Backbone as JSON Lines, residues from 0, in Angstrom:
{"i":0,"aa":"M","n":[98.71,69.77,90.84],"ca":[97.88,70.65,91.65],"c":[98.23,70.2,93.12]}
{"i":1,"aa":"P","n":[98.6,71.18,93.93],"ca":[98.95,70.84,95.31],"c":[97.62,70.44,95.96]}
{"i":2,"aa":"E","n":[97.7,69.35,96.65],"ca":[96.22,68.84,97.39],"c":[96.69,68.87,99.02]}
{"i":3,"aa":"G","n":[95.6,68.39,99.75],"ca":[95.64,68.43,101.13],"c":[96.92,68.05,101.84]}
{"i":4,"aa":"P","n":[97.48,66.97,101.47],"ca":[98.79,66.5,102.3],"c":[100.05,67.38,101.92]}
{"i":5,"aa":"S","n":[100.12,67.98,100.72],"ca":[101.23,68.93,100.46],"c":[100.91,70.27,101.05]}
{"i":6,"aa":"I","n":[99.77,70.71,101.33],"ca":[99.49,71.94,101.88],"c":[99.79,71.83,103.49]}
{"i":7,"aa":"I","n":[99.42,70.55,104.0],"ca":[99.81,70.4,105.34],"c":[101.23,70.41,105.54]}
{"i":8,"aa":"I","n":[101.92,69.82,104.72],"ca":[103.54,69.84,104.7],"c":[103.96,71.28,104.62]}
{"i":9,"aa":"L","n":[103.43,72.01,103.68],"ca":[103.86,73.39,103.8],"c":[103.58,74.11,104.99]}
{"i":10,"aa":"K","n":[102.33,73.9,105.57],"ca":[102.04,74.68,106.8],"c":[103.14,74.14,107.87]}
{"i":11,"aa":"E","n":[103.43,73.06,107.92],"ca":[104.58,72.58,108.91],"c":[105.78,73.3,108.58]}
{"i":12,"aa":"L","n":[106.23,73.27,107.41],"ca":[107.5,73.96,107.06],"c":[107.37,75.44,107.34]}
{"i":13,"aa":"L","n":[106.25,76.16,107.41],"ca":[106.17,77.62,107.63],"c":[106.09,77.8,109.24]}
{"i":14,"aa":"L","n":[105.67,76.85,109.96],"ca":[105.54,76.98,111.36],"c":[106.75,77.63,112.08]}
{"i":15,"aa":"P","n":[107.96,77.51,111.75],"ca":[109.09,78.14,112.43],"c":[109.06,79.57,112.24]}
{"i":16,"aa":"F","n":[108.2,80.17,111.25],"ca":[108.1,81.58,111.03],"c":[107.18,82.31,111.9]}
{"i":17,"aa":"K","n":[106.31,81.48,112.52],"ca":[105.54,81.97,113.5],"c":[106.09,82.81,114.57]}
{"i":18,"aa":"N","n":[105.37,84.01,114.95],"ca":[105.98,84.87,115.75],"c":[107.23,85.75,115.44]}
{"i":19,"aa":"R","n":[107.44,85.69,114.11],"ca":[108.77,86.3,113.42],"c":[108.24,87.45,112.72]}
{"i":20,"aa":"K","n":[109.0,88.5,112.67],"ca":[108.74,89.95,111.96],"c":[109.15,89.74,110.58]}
{"i":21,"aa":"V","n":[108.33,90.41,109.67],"ca":[108.58,90.51,108.21],"c":[109.45,91.63,108.03]}
{"i":22,"aa":"M","n":[110.76,91.42,107.74],"ca":[111.68,92.6,107.57],"c":[111.67,93.35,106.21]}
{"i":23,"aa":"A","n":[111.24,92.52,105.13],"ca":[111.07,92.97,103.67],"c":[109.97,92.13,103.17]}
{"i":24,"aa":"A","n":[109.37,92.7,102.22],"ca":[108.34,91.81,101.44],"c":[108.34,92.42,99.83]}
{"i":25,"aa":"S","n":[108.31,91.52,98.94],"ca":[108.22,91.99,97.5],"c":[107.52,91.04,96.76]}
{"i":26,"aa":"G","n":[107.37,91.19,95.38],"ca":[106.78,90.32,94.56],"c":[105.83,91.07,93.62]}
{"i":27,"aa":"Y","n":[105.11,90.33,92.7],"ca":[104.15,91.18,92.04],"c":[102.66,90.68,92.3]}
{"i":28,"aa":"A","n":[102.37,90.21,93.35],"ca":[100.99,89.95,93.94],"c":[100.29,91.23,94.04]}
{"i":29,"aa":"K","n":[99.14,91.27,93.48],"ca":[98.23,92.43,93.63],"c":[97.62,92.72,94.94]}
{"i":30,"aa":"I","n":[98.47,92.88,95.9],"ca":[98.13,93.19,97.31],"c":[99.11,94.43,97.64]}
{"i":31,"aa":"D","n":[98.65,95.09,98.81],"ca":[99.53,96.14,99.33],"c":[100.72,95.55,99.99]}
{"i":32,"aa":"I","n":[101.75,95.26,99.45],"ca":[102.87,94.46,99.9],"c":[103.67,95.28,101.03]}
{"i":33,"aa":"K","n":[103.65,96.68,100.89],"ca":[104.39,97.49,102.0],"c":[103.56,97.34,103.18]}
{"i":34,"aa":"N","n":[102.27,96.96,103.36],"ca":[101.73,96.93,104.51],"c":[102.0,95.6,105.37]}
{"i":35,"aa":"L","n":[102.84,94.74,104.77],"ca":[103.39,93.63,105.41],"c":[104.75,93.88,106.28]}
{"i":36,"aa":"L","n":[105.44,94.84,105.89],"ca":[106.55,95.3,106.56],"c":[106.49,95.55,108.08]}
{"i":37,"aa":"N","n":[107.32,94.92,108.85],"ca":[107.29,94.99,110.33],"c":[106.13,94.35,111.15]}
{"i":38,"aa":"K","n":[105.43,93.54,110.3],"ca":[104.35,92.86,111.02],"c":[104.76,91.53,111.39]}
{"i":39,"aa":"K","n":[104.18,91.0,112.52],"ca":[104.7,89.62,113.07],"c":[103.57,88.63,112.63]}
{"i":40,"aa":"I","n":[104.08,87.61,112.07],"ca":[103.24,86.48,111.88],"c":[102.6,85.85,113.21]}
{"i":41,"aa":"T","n":[101.27,85.82,113.35],"ca":[100.77,85.17,114.48],"c":[100.28,83.82,114.33]}
{"i":42,"aa":"D","n":[100.13,83.24,113.18],"ca":[99.71,81.88,113.07],"c":[100.07,81.42,111.58]}
{"i":43,"aa":"I","n":[100.02,80.19,111.42],"ca":[99.98,79.61,110.16],"c":[98.97,78.61,110.12]}
{"i":44,"aa":"K","n":[98.17,78.65,109.2],"ca":[96.91,77.69,109.2],"c":[96.73,77.24,107.6]}
{"i":45,"aa":"S","n":[96.1,76.16,107.64],"ca":[95.77,75.72,106.2],"c":[94.17,75.43,106.26]}
{"i":46,"aa":"W","n":[93.57,75.51,105.13],"ca":[92.14,75.15,104.92],"c":[91.85,74.85,103.47]}
{"i":47,"aa":"G","n":[91.58,73.53,103.29],"ca":[91.44,73.0,101.95],"c":[92.64,73.06,101.1]}
{"i":48,"aa":"K","n":[92.74,73.85,100.07],"ca":[93.92,73.93,99.36],"c":[94.61,75.36,99.52]}
{"i":49,"aa":"H","n":[94.19,76.11,100.56],"ca":[94.82,77.47,101.13],"c":[95.68,77.29,102.12]}
{"i":50,"aa":"T","n":[96.78,78.11,102.02],"ca":[97.66,78.28,103.08],"c":[97.32,79.69,103.65]}
{"i":51,"aa":"L","n":[97.18,79.71,104.91],"ca":[96.93,80.96,105.48],"c":[98.0,81.57,106.44]}
{"i":52,"aa":"I","n":[98.5,82.68,106.18],"ca":[99.68,83.35,107.08],"c":[98.95,84.39,107.78]}
{"i":53,"aa":"C","n":[98.74,84.23,109.1],"ca":[97.88,85.2,110.03],"c":[98.87,86.2,110.55]}
{"i":54,"aa":"F","n":[98.23,87.47,110.58],"ca":[98.85,88.56,111.25],"c":[97.82,89.25,112.09]}
{"i":55,"aa":"N","n":[98.05,90.2,112.98],"ca":[97.02,90.96,113.69],"c":[96.23,91.56,112.71]}
{"i":56,"aa":"G","n":[95.01,91.54,112.41],"ca":[94.09,92.23,111.87],"c":[93.95,91.82,110.38]}
{"i":57,"aa":"F","n":[94.62,90.89,109.98],"ca":[94.54,90.44,108.5],"c":[95.27,89.01,108.19]}
{"i":58,"aa":"T","n":[95.0,88.46,107.18],"ca":[95.59,87.06,106.86],"c":[95.86,87.23,105.34]}
{"i":59,"aa":"I","n":[97.02,86.63,105.08],"ca":[97.38,86.26,103.61],"c":[96.96,85.0,103.17]}
{"i":60,"aa":"R","n":[96.05,84.87,102.09],"ca":[95.67,83.66,101.73],"c":[96.57,83.23,100.33]}
{"i":61,"aa":"I","n":[97.24,81.95,100.45],"ca":[97.93,81.72,99.3],"c":[97.36,80.46,98.84]}
{"i":62,"aa":"H","n":[96.99,80.4,97.5],"ca":[96.54,79.26,96.72],"c":[97.49,79.02,95.66]}
{"i":63,"aa":"L","n":[98.14,77.68,95.67],"ca":[99.1,77.39,94.62],"c":[98.64,77.14,93.35]}
{"i":64,"aa":"M","n":[97.3,77.01,93.0],"ca":[96.75,76.97,91.77],"c":[97.26,75.65,91.23]}
{"i":65,"aa":"M","n":[97.52,75.5,89.97],"ca":[97.82,74.38,89.22],"c":[99.32,74.18,89.26]}
{"i":66,"aa":"F","n":[100.16,75.1,89.11],"ca":[101.48,75.08,88.89],"c":[102.38,75.88,90.05]}
{"i":67,"aa":"G","n":[101.7,76.24,91.14],"ca":[102.43,76.89,92.18],"c":[103.3,76.22,92.83]}
{"i":68,"aa":"S","n":[104.24,77.0,93.35],"ca":[105.33,76.31,94.19],"c":[105.91,77.3,95.27]}
{"i":69,"aa":"Y","n":[106.82,76.86,96.08],"ca":[107.48,77.8,96.97],"c":[108.87,77.28,97.44]}
{"i":70,"aa":"R","n":[109.47,78.13,97.75],"ca":[110.92,77.79,98.3],"c":[111.08,78.51,99.63]}
{"i":71,"aa":"I","n":[111.74,77.77,100.65],"ca":[112.03,78.41,101.83],"c":[113.56,78.34,101.93]}
{"i":72,"aa":"N","n":[114.1,79.62,102.14],"ca":[115.58,79.99,102.13],"c":[116.2,79.68,100.96]}
{"i":73,"aa":"E","n":[115.6,79.81,99.92],"ca":[116.22,79.45,98.59],"c":[115.34,80.0,97.57]}
{"i":74,"aa":"E","n":[115.92,80.22,96.31],"ca":[115.09,80.76,95.33],"c":[115.19,79.85,93.85]}
{"i":75,"aa":"K","n":[113.94,80.07,93.27],"ca":[114.01,79.37,91.85],"c":[114.79,80.03,90.84]}
{"i":76,"aa":"E","n":[115.61,79.42,90.11],"ca":[116.28,80.18,89.1],"c":[115.45,80.61,88.0]}
{"i":77,"aa":"K","n":[115.74,81.9,87.55],"ca":[115.11,82.65,86.44],"c":[113.56,82.75,86.68]}
{"i":78,"aa":"A","n":[113.11,82.89,87.99],"ca":[111.73,83.25,88.3],"c":[111.62,84.25,89.32]}
{"i":79,"aa":"N","n":[110.61,85.13,89.11],"ca":[110.28,86.15,90.0],"c":[109.19,85.52,90.95]}
{"i":80,"aa":"P","n":[109.38,85.78,92.17],"ca":[108.31,85.29,93.23],"c":[107.01,86.19,93.05]}
{"i":81,"aa":"T","n":[105.96,85.55,93.28],"ca":[104.56,86.18,93.42],"c":[104.65,86.96,94.69]}
{"i":82,"aa":"L","n":[105.18,86.26,95.8],"ca":[105.33,87.07,96.92],"c":[106.67,86.49,97.72]}
{"i":83,"aa":"R","n":[107.46,87.28,98.19],"ca":[108.64,87.03,99.0],"c":[108.52,87.69,100.27]}
{"i":84,"aa":"L","n":[108.6,86.96,101.43],"ca":[108.74,87.5,102.76],"c":[110.16,87.23,103.23]}
{"i":85,"aa":"E","n":[110.72,88.4,103.66],"ca":[112.04,88.12,104.25],"c":[112.08,88.37,105.74]}
{"i":86,"aa":"F","n":[113.03,87.7,106.55],"ca":[113.03,87.75,107.92],"c":[114.54,88.09,108.32]}
{"i":87,"aa":"S","n":[114.86,88.14,109.49],"ca":[116.18,88.4,110.01],"c":[117.01,87.29,109.6]}
{"i":88,"aa":"K","n":[118.4,87.46,109.7],"ca":[119.29,86.43,109.25],"c":[119.17,85.74,107.95]}
{"i":89,"aa":"G","n":[118.54,86.61,107.05],"ca":[118.47,86.27,105.6],"c":[117.48,85.21,105.36]}
{"i":90,"aa":"E","n":[116.66,84.76,106.16],"ca":[115.7,83.91,105.94],"c":[114.49,84.49,105.15]}
{"i":91,"aa":"R","n":[113.85,83.52,104.37],"ca":[112.97,84.04,103.37],"c":[111.98,82.95,102.86]}
{"i":92,"aa":"I","n":[110.89,83.22,102.69],"ca":[109.74,82.4,102.09],"c":[109.45,82.96,100.59]}
{"i":93,"aa":"N","n":[109.49,82.22,99.57],"ca":[109.27,82.59,98.26],"c":[107.99,81.74,97.81]}
{"i":94,"aa":"F","n":[106.94,82.52,97.22],"ca":[105.91,81.74,96.65],"c":[105.84,82.1,95.05]}
{"i":95,"aa":"Y","n":[105.82,81.09,94.45],"ca":[105.78,81.35,92.8],"c":[104.43,80.89,92.19]}
{"i":96,"aa":"T","n":[104.0,81.43,91.04],"ca":[102.81,81.34,90.3],"c":[101.62,80.77,91.27]}
{"i":97,"aa":"C","n":[101.38,81.64,92.0],"ca":[100.15,81.46,92.95],"c":[99.23,82.53,93.05]}
{"i":98,"aa":"A","n":[98.14,82.33,93.66],"ca":[97.12,83.51,93.99],"c":[97.42,84.01,95.28]}
{"i":99,"aa":"V","n":[97.2,85.26,95.53],"ca":[97.66,85.8,96.86],"c":[96.56,86.77,97.06]}
{"i":100,"aa":"K","n":[95.92,86.57,98.22],"ca":[94.74,87.71,98.7],"c":[94.86,87.89,100.07]}
{"i":101,"aa":"I","n":[94.65,89.3,100.4],"ca":[94.5,89.71,101.86],"c":[93.11,89.49,102.35]}
{"i":102,"aa":"L","n":[92.86,88.82,103.5],"ca":[91.73,88.72,104.03],"c":[91.51,89.42,105.28]}
{"i":103,"aa":"E","n":[90.72,90.4,105.25],"ca":[90.53,91.22,106.5],"c":[89.4,90.77,107.52]}
{"i":104,"aa":"E","n":[88.6,90.01,107.08],"ca":[87.63,89.47,107.93],"c":[88.26,88.34,108.82]}
{"i":105,"aa":"P","n":[87.56,88.32,110.12],"ca":[87.96,87.15,110.98],"c":[87.81,85.7,110.2]}
{"i":106,"aa":"L","n":[88.77,84.91,110.36],"ca":[88.83,83.58,109.58],"c":[87.38,82.81,109.88]}
{"i":107,"aa":"D","n":[87.06,82.94,111.02],"ca":[85.77,82.17,111.57],"c":[84.54,82.51,110.86]}
{"i":108,"aa":"D","n":[84.7,83.76,110.29],"ca":[83.45,84.44,109.66],"c":[83.53,83.91,108.14]}
{"i":109,"aa":"I","n":[84.59,83.61,107.74],"ca":[84.54,83.28,106.21],"c":[84.14,81.77,105.96]}
């Protein structure tokens, strides 16, 4: 199970995507994925075992559960991502076997 230090490492790996626009989004997460298109990431945060990808007006909460994983600019063989975010120049973030939720409340209120 990913713990605090590995979540902080993930946050640091995702920081280069801050202020980048999502060009494509896909996956089997039970969220409105098309709502992510053309949205700019405003911040990357972590809280406990959660990775938070912030946009204007909402945040994606990623929890890697027991066996979750991620790949940046590469893909896992024979695995469909729970959530894939694609950016210009072919850059992408893939999350596998994780819980994905959209938070619409301000993070300070949660």
